[in-house]
C-alpha positions as CSV (number, residue, x, y, z in Angstrom):
1,X,-2.2,-20.1,11.9
2,X,-4.5,-23.0,11.7
3,X,-7.2,-21.3,13.8
4,X,-7.8,-18.7,11.1
5,X,-7.8,-21.3,8.4
6,X,-10.4,-23.4,10.4
7,X,-12.4,-20.3,10.9
8,X,-12.6,-19.8,7.1
9,X,-13.2,-23.5,6.4
10,X,-16.1,-23.7,8.9
11,X,-17.7,-20.6,7.4
12,X,-18.3,-22.5,4.1
13,X,-21.3,-24.6,5.4
14,X,-23.0,-21.3,6.2
15,X,-23.3,-20.7,2.4
16,X,-25.9,-23.5,2.3
17,X,-28.3,-21.4,4.5
18,X,-30.8,-19.4,2.5
19,X,-30.0,-16.0,4.0
20,X,-26.3,-16.5,4.7
21,X,-25.1,-13.4,2.8
22,X,-24.9,-10.9,5.7
23,X,-23.9,-13.6,8.2
24,X,-20.8,-14.6,6.2
25,X,-20.1,-10.9,5.4
26,X,-20.1,-10.0,9.1
27,X,-18.0,-13.1,10.0
28,X,-15.4,-12.1,7.4
29,X,-15.1,-8.6,8.9
30,X,-14.8,-10.1,12.4
31,X,-12.1,-12.5,11.2
32,X,-10.1,-9.7,9.6
33,X,-10.2,-7.7,12.8
34,X,-9.1,-10.8,14.8
35,X,-6.3,-11.3,12.4
36,X,-5.3,-7.6,12.6
37,X,-4.4,-8.0,16.3
38,X,-2.5,-11.2,15.7
39,X,1.0,-11.1,17.3
40,X,4.1,-12.1,15.4
41,X,7.8,-11.3,15.3
42,X,9.3,-8.7,12.9
43,X,12.5,-10.5,12.1
44,X,11.6,-14.1,11.8
45,X,8.7,-16.5,10.9
46,X,6.1,-16.6,13.6
47,X,2.9,-18.5,14.4
48,X,4.3,-21.6,12.8
49,X,2.0,-24.6,12.4
50,X,1.8,-27.4,9.9
51,X,3.5,-26.0,6.8
52,X,2.1,-22.6,7.6
53,X,3.7,-19.6,9.2
54,X,3.8,-15.8,9.1
55,X,6.4,-13.2,8.5
56,X,6.4,-9.5,7.7
57,X,5.3,-9.8,4.1
58,X,2.7,-12.6,4.6
59,X,1.0,-10.9,7.5
60,X,0.4,-7.7,5.5
61,X,-0.8,-9.4,2.4
62,X,-3.1,-11.9,4.3
63,X,-4.6,-8.9,6.1
64,X,-5.2,-7.2,2.7
65,X,-6.8,-10.4,1.4
66,X,-9.2,-10.5,4.4
67,X,-10.1,-6.9,4.0
68,X,-10.7,-7.0,0.2
69,X,-12.7,-10.2,0.4
70,X,-15.0,-8.6,3.1
71,X,-15.4,-5.6,0.9
72,X,-16.1,-7.7,-2.2
73,X,-19.3,-9.0,-0.6
74,X,-20.3,-5.4,0.4
75,X,-19.7,-4.2,-3.2
76,X,-21.8,-7.1,-4.8
77,X,-25.1,-6.0,-3.3
78,X,-26.8,-6.3,-6.6
79,X,-26.1,-10.0,-6.7
80,X,-27.9,-10.4,-3.4
81,X,-30.8,-8.2,-4.3
82,X,-31.4,-10.0,-7.6
83,X,-30.8,-13.4,-5.9
84,X,-28.5,-14.4,-8.7
85,X,-27.0,-17.6,-7.1
86,X,-25.9,-15.5,-4.1
87,X,-25.0,-18.5,-1.9
88,X,-22.7,-20.0,-4.5
89,X,-21.2,-16.5,-5.0
90,X,-20.3,-16.2,-1.3
91,X,-18.9,-19.8,-1.3
92,X,-16.6,-18.8,-4.2
93,X,-15.3,-15.8,-2.3
94,X,-14.7,-17.9,0.8
95,X,-12.9,-20.6,-1.3
96,X,-10.8,-17.9,-2.9
97,X,-10.0,-16.4,0.6
98,X,-8.9,-19.9,1.8
99,X,-6.6,-20.3,-1.2
100,X,-5.1,-16.8,-0.8
101,X,-4.6,-17.4,2.9
102,X,-2.8,-20.7,2.3
103,X,-0.6,-19.3,-0.5
104,X,0.6,-16.3,1.5
105,X,1.1,-18.4,4.7
106,X,2.8,-21.4,3.0
107,X,6.3,-22.2,4.2
108,X,7.1,-24.6,1.3
109,X,7.6,-23.5,-2.3
110,X,5.6,-26.4,-3.6
111,X,2.5,-25.8,-1.5
112,X,2.8,-22.1,-2.4
113,X,2.8,-23.0,-6.1
114,X,-0.3,-25.3,-5.6
115,X,-2.3,-22.6,-3.8
116,X,-1.0,-19.9,-6.1
117,X,-2.5,-21.8,-9.1
118,X,-5.7,-22.8,-7.2
119,X,-6.6,-19.2,-6.6
120,X,-7.2,-18.9,-10.4
121,X,-10.1,-21.3,-10.3
122,X,-12.5,-19.3,-8.2
123,X,-11.5,-16.1,-10.1
124,X,-12.2,-17.8,-13.4
125,X,-15.6,-18.9,-12.1
126,X,-16.4,-15.4,-10.8
127,X,-15.6,-14.0,-14.3
128,X,-17.5,-16.7,-16.2
129,X,-20.5,-16.9,-13.8
130,X,-21.1,-13.2,-12.9
131,X,-19.3,-11.3,-15.6
132,X,-21.2,-8.9,-17.9
133,X,-20.5,-9.4,-21.6
134,X,-20.4,-12.6,-23.7
135,X,-16.7,-11.9,-24.2
136,X,-16.1,-13.0,-20.7
137,X,-15.4,-16.6,-22.0
138,X,-12.5,-15.3,-24.1
139,X,-11.2,-13.2,-21.1
140,X,-11.3,-16.3,-18.9
141,X,-9.4,-18.4,-21.3
142,X,-6.8,-15.6,-21.7
143,X,-6.4,-15.5,-17.9
144,X,-6.0,-19.2,-17.5
145,X,-3.7,-19.8,-20.5
146,X,-1.4,-16.9,-19.9
147,X,-0.8,-17.8,-16.2
148,X,-0.8,-21.6,-16.6
149,X,1.6,-21.7,-19.6
150,X,4.0,-19.4,-17.8
151,X,3.9,-21.2,-14.5
152,X,4.3,-24.8,-15.8
153,X,8.1,-24.3,-16.2
154,X,8.2,-23.1,-12.6
155,X,6.8,-26.5,-11.4
156,X,9.6,-28.3,-13.3
157,X,12.2,-26.0,-11.8
158,X,10.8,-26.6,-8.3
159,X,11.4,-30.4,-8.8
160,X,14.9,-29.6,-9.8
161,X,15.5,-27.5,-6.7
162,X,14.1,-30.3,-4.5
163,X,16.4,-32.8,-6.3
164,X,19.4,-30.5,-5.6
165,X,18.8,-29.5,-1.9
166,X,16.2,-32.0,-0.8
167,X,13.9,-29.4,0.6
168,X,11.5,-26.6,-0.5
169,X,11.1,-25.1,2.9
170,X,11.7,-21.3,2.7
171,X,14.2,-20.7,5.5
172,X,16.4,-23.6,4.3
173,X,16.7,-22.6,0.6
174,X,20.2,-21.7,-0.6
175,X,21.5,-19.7,-3.5
176,X,22.1,-21.9,-6.6
177,X,25.0,-19.8,-7.8
178,X,25.7,-19.8,-11.5
179,X,23.3,-22.5,-12.4
180,X,22.0,-22.3,-16.0
181,X,20.2,-19.2,-17.2
182,X,16.9,-20.8,-18.2
183,X,16.5,-21.9,-14.5
184,X,16.5,-18.2,-13.6
185,X,14.0,-17.3,-16.3
186,X,11.6,-20.1,-15.6
187,X,11.7,-19.3,-11.9
188,X,10.7,-15.7,-12.3
189,X,8.5,-15.9,-15.4
190,X,5.4,-17.2,-13.7
191,X,5.4,-14.4,-11.2
192,X,6.1,-11.7,-13.9
193,X,3.1,-12.8,-15.9
194,X,1.0,-12.7,-12.7
195,X,2.2,-9.2,-11.8
196,X,1.7,-8.6,-14.9
197,X,4.8,-7.2,-16.5
198,X,4.6,-5.2,-19.8
199,X,4.5,-7.5,-22.9
200,X,2.7,-10.2,-20.9
201,X,0.0,-8.0,-19.6
202,X,-2.7,-8.5,-22.2
203,X,-4.8,-10.9,-20.1
204,X,-5.3,-8.3,-17.4
205,X,-7.4,-5.5,-19.1
206,X,-9.7,-8.1,-20.8
207,X,-10.2,-10.0,-17.5
208,X,-10.9,-6.7,-15.6
209,X,-13.4,-5.4,-18.2
210,X,-15.4,-8.6,-18.3
211,X,-15.2,-9.4,-14.6
212,X,-18.0,-8.5,-12.1
213,X,-17.0,-5.9,-9.5
214,X,-16.0,-8.6,-7.1
215,X,-13.7,-10.1,-9.7
216,X,-12.1,-6.8,-10.5
217,X,-11.6,-6.0,-6.8
218,X,-9.8,-9.3,-6.0
219,X,-7.8,-9.2,-9.2
220,X,-6.5,-5.7,-8.6
221,X,-6.4,-5.9,-4.8
222,X,-4.7,-9.3,-4.1
223,X,-4.1,-11.5,-7.1
224,X,-1.5,-9.2,-8.7
225,X,0.3,-9.1,-5.4
226,X,0.8,-12.9,-5.5
227,X,3.4,-12.3,-8.2
228,X,5.3,-9.8,-6.2
229,X,5.2,-12.0,-3.1
230,X,6.5,-14.9,-5.2
231,X,9.4,-12.9,-6.6
232,X,10.3,-11.8,-3.1
233,X,10.3,-15.5,-2.0
234,X,12.3,-17.1,-4.8
235,X,14.9,-14.3,-5.1
236,X,16.8,-16.1,-2.4
237,X,17.5,-19.0,-4.7
238,X,18.5,-17.0,-7.7
239,X,20.2,-14.0,-6.2
240,X,23.6,-14.7,-7.9
241,X,22.0,-14.8,-11.3
242,X,19.7,-11.9,-10.3
243,X,22.7,-9.7,-9.8
244,X,23.8,-10.5,-13.3
245,X,20.5,-10.3,-15.2
246,X,18.0,-8.3,-13.2
247,X,18.9,-5.1,-15.0
248,X,16.9,-6.4,-18.0
249,X,13.7,-6.7,-16.0
250,X,14.1,-3.3,-14.3
251,X,14.7,-1.6,-17.7
252,X,11.8,-3.5,-19.3
253,X,9.3,-2.9,-16.5
254,X,10.1,0.8,-16.1
255,X,10.0,1.6,-19.9
256,X,6.9,-0.7,-20.2
257,X,5.3,1.4,-17.4
258,X,5.8,4.6,-19.5
259,X,4.4,2.9,-22.6
260,X,1.3,1.6,-20.7
261,X,0.8,5.2,-19.4
262,X,0.5,6.3,-23.0
263,X,-2.1,3.5,-23.6
264,X,-4.0,4.8,-20.6
265,X,-4.4,8.3,-22.2
266,X,-6.5,6.8,-25.1
267,X,-8.8,4.6,-23.1
268,X,-12.5,5.4,-23.3
269,X,-13.6,2.5,-21.0
270,X,-13.3,3.4,-17.3
271,X,-12.5,-0.1,-16.1
272,X,-9.9,-0.5,-18.9
273,X,-8.2,2.7,-17.9
274,X,-8.0,1.7,-14.2
275,X,-6.7,-1.8,-15.3
276,X,-3.9,-0.3,-17.4
277,X,-3.0,2.0,-14.6
278,X,-2.5,-1.1,-12.5
279,X,0.1,-2.4,-15.0
280,X,1.9,1.0,-14.8
281,X,2.0,0.9,-10.9
282,X,3.1,-2.8,-10.8
283,X,6.0,-1.9,-13.2
284,X,7.5,0.1,-10.3
285,X,7.0,-2.8,-7.9
286,X,8.9,-5.1,-10.3
287,X,11.6,-2.5,-10.6
288,X,11.9,-2.2,-6.8
289,X,12.0,-6.0,-6.2
290,X,14.6,-6.6,-9.0
291,X,17.0,-4.1,-7.4
292,X,17.1,-6.6,-4.5
293,X,17.8,-4.0,-1.8
294,X,16.0,-3.4,1.4
295,X,14.3,-0.1,0.3
296,X,13.1,-1.9,-2.8
297,X,11.6,-4.9,-1.1
298,X,9.7,-2.9,1.6
299,X,8.8,-0.1,-0.8
300,X,7.2,-2.7,-3.1
301,X,5.3,-4.2,-0.2
302,X,4.0,-0.7,0.7
303,X,3.0,0.1,-2.9
304,X,1.4,-3.3,-3.3
305,X,-0.8,-2.7,-0.3
306,X,-1.5,1.0,-1.2
307,X,-2.4,0.0,-4.8
308,X,-4.5,-2.9,-3.7
309,X,-6.8,-0.6,-1.6
310,X,-6.8,2.3,-4.1
311,X,-7.3,0.3,-7.3
312,X,-10.1,-1.7,-5.7
313,X,-11.8,1.5,-4.6
314,X,-11.6,3.0,-8.1
315,X,-13.2,-0.2,-9.5
316,X,-16.0,0.2,-7.0
317,X,-16.5,3.8,-8.2
318,X,-16.7,2.7,-11.8
319,X,-19.1,0.0,-10.9
320,X,-21.4,2.4,-9.0
321,X,-21.7,4.5,-12.2
322,X,-22.1,1.4,-14.3
323,X,-25.1,0.2,-12.2
324,X,-26.7,3.6,-12.7
325,X,-26.0,4.2,-16.4
326,X,-25.4,0.7,-17.8
327,X,-22.3,1.9,-19.5
328,X,-18.6,2.3,-18.6
329,X,-17.8,4.5,-21.5
330,X,-16.3,7.9,-20.7
331,X,-18.3,9.3,-23.6
332,X,-21.5,8.5,-21.6
333,X,-20.3,8.9,-18.1
334,X,-19.7,12.7,-18.2
335,X,-20.7,15.4,-15.8
336,X,-21.4,13.0,-12.9
337,X,-20.7,15.8,-10.5
338,X,-24.1,17.3,-11.5
339,X,-25.9,14.0,-10.8
340,X,-23.9,12.6,-7.9
341,X,-22.1,15.5,-6.2
342,X,-21.2,13.6,-3.0
343,X,-19.8,10.7,-5.0
344,X,-17.5,13.2,-6.8
345,X,-15.7,13.7,-3.5
346,X,-14.9,10.0,-3.3
347,X,-13.7,10.1,-7.0
348,X,-11.4,13.0,-6.0
349,X,-10.1,11.3,-2.8
350,X,-9.3,7.9,-4.5
351,X,-7.9,9.6,-7.7
352,X,-5.5,11.7,-5.6
353,X,-4.4,8.5,-3.8
354,X,-3.9,6.8,-7.2
355,X,-1.5,9.5,-8.3
356,X,0.4,9.1,-4.9
357,X,-0.6,12.4,-3.5
358,X,0.0,12.8,0.3
359,X,-1.2,11.5,2.7
360,X,-1.9,8.3,0.8
361,X,0.1,5.1,1.4
362,X,1.0,5.0,-2.2
363,X,3.3,8.0,-1.6
364,X,5.2,6.0,1.0
365,X,5.7,3.1,-1.4
366,X,6.6,5.3,-4.4
367,X,9.1,7.4,-2.5
368,X,11.0,4.3,-1.2
369,X,10.9,2.7,-4.7
370,X,12.3,6.0,-6.2
371,X,15.1,5.7,-3.6
372,X,15.7,2.1,-4.4
373,X,15.7,2.3,-8.2
374,X,17.8,5.5,-8.1
375,X,20.4,3.9,-5.9
376,X,20.6,1.0,-8.4
377,X,21.2,3.4,-11.3
378,X,21.1,7.1,-11.3
379,X,20.1,7.2,-15.0
380,X,16.7,5.6,-14.2
381,X,15.5,9.0,-13.0
382,X,14.6,9.8,-16.7
383,X,12.0,7.0,-16.8
384,X,10.8,7.6,-13.3
385,X,10.1,11.2,-13.9
386,X,7.8,10.3,-16.8
387,X,6.3,7.4,-14.9
388,X,5.3,9.6,-12.0
389,X,4.2,12.5,-14.2
390,X,2.0,10.4,-16.5
391,X,0.4,8.6,-13.5
392,X,-0.9,12.0,-12.5
393,X,-1.9,12.9,-16.0
394,X,-4.1,9.9,-16.7
395,X,-5.7,10.0,-13.3
396,X,-6.6,13.6,-13.7
397,X,-7.9,12.8,-17.2
398,X,-10.1,10.1,-15.8
399,X,-11.4,12.3,-12.9
400,X,-12.1,15.5,-14.9
401,X,-13.6,13.6,-17.9
402,X,-16.0,11.6,-15.8
403,X,-17.0,14.4,-13.3
404,X,-17.1,17.5,-15.4
405,X,-18.9,18.6,-18.6
406,X,-22.5,18.2,-19.7
407,X,-24.1,15.0,-18.5
408,X,-25.6,12.4,-21.0
409,X,-29.0,13.5,-22.2
410,X,-30.4,10.0,-22.3
411,X,-30.2,9.8,-18.4
412,X,-33.4,10.6,-16.7
413,X,-33.2,9.2,-13.2
414,X,-30.3,8.5,-10.9
415,X,-29.8,7.6,-7.3
416,X,-27.3,9.8,-5.4
417,X,-25.7,6.7,-3.8
418,X,-26.7,4.3,-1.1
419,X,-25.2,4.1,2.4
420,X,-23.7,0.8,1.5
421,X,-21.7,2.4,-1.3
422,X,-20.4,5.3,0.8
423,X,-19.5,2.8,3.5
424,X,-17.6,0.7,1.0
425,X,-15.6,3.6,-0.4
426,X,-14.8,4.8,3.1
427,X,-13.4,1.4,4.1
428,X,-11.1,1.6,1.0
429,X,-10.0,5.1,1.6
430,X,-9.6,5.2,5.3
431,X,-6.9,2.5,5.8
432,X,-5.2,3.7,2.6
433,X,-4.6,7.1,4.2
434,X,-4.2,6.1,7.8
435,X,-1.4,3.6,7.0
436,X,0.7,6.6,5.9
437,X,1.0,7.5,9.6
438,X,2.6,4.1,10.3
439,X,5.1,4.3,7.5
440,X,7.9,3.3,9.9
441,X,6.1,0.0,10.4
442,X,7.1,-0.9,6.9
443,X,10.7,0.3,7.2
444,X,11.7,-1.1,10.5
């Protein structure tokens, strides 16, 4: 475990070099390939070193983090071209990658909490430093305060756990039984805000809209998954209370997902639409995790990885248009199939994955989550029908509105797309659809 961590740490001095951009970029891809072939055990924690170790969930999510961080540098070519503090930008991405790596690989709840919170700092700096509008300051404050206020009670609860069982090491945690109710709420609230669950999701669209492309990619791709991973980890301590009260979170997240789908229908900002669709997808993940059965846990892992790749790819597409037209409004970004015909193919491929059409990995995740939530309560099929249907509706709305129609008359010149952009989209789409072939890997 430490060898990969050292690899990342020793890449940070490279940022001091004047032309370090492509060097760090290449090294990140190399490290993600090295990590991909890393051997570990299915059933238990493997590769254990000082307070770090891997299991099934961690391995998949660290690999996703490596991949998205590598693609973030590919997507941010404009920062390199305009020399807009590109060395510091690469350093921020490496620092964020180290924090994510440590939080997913932590074997202690306290170190997980520390790295979980530290990952907010580079994200905030990405939004404040390379964001687009002046409102990015407000979006950054939203992001920090929502997540910090919700996660402070979690820290107090961790001290209480340590006081009770004298350890915070994952495999040694025990169920607390019928301990008091607020203990359960505080334990889970920090992760539900991070997911984000409906009613505490307001920080996400503003952060996405103001963030640069790299910020949006890492937010949608990995940072939302930290919440799901955290719930999966702490459910062991609160499973007794979970069996009593989880029905509330399942009901709230699923019905919230349907309401957020309605919000998606009336968005005119491309990034905002994709951000709200993330909330709708994550509502199914919360539902699956809260049912606390095997299908739910592995289905939520599958959907988290599928959504991470797909949503990140859609943000890249919206950014490609934004760099051409200087606007993300759907009223301006019409008829792009006339101007960028080959890019319309990528819009179609990633939109179809977003609505969980075969052969995307989202389908594997959604089918298992349907199984899981239906096995928990048959009546949930009413909400799930609407959730699946509406996800297709707003994705088709986004695709057809942006690609068809008469293009904006104020547009007079437009590049069809650079090789870098096609390469970036291919590296999102290819793993997303190839992983479907190895579905059994997620349901061993």
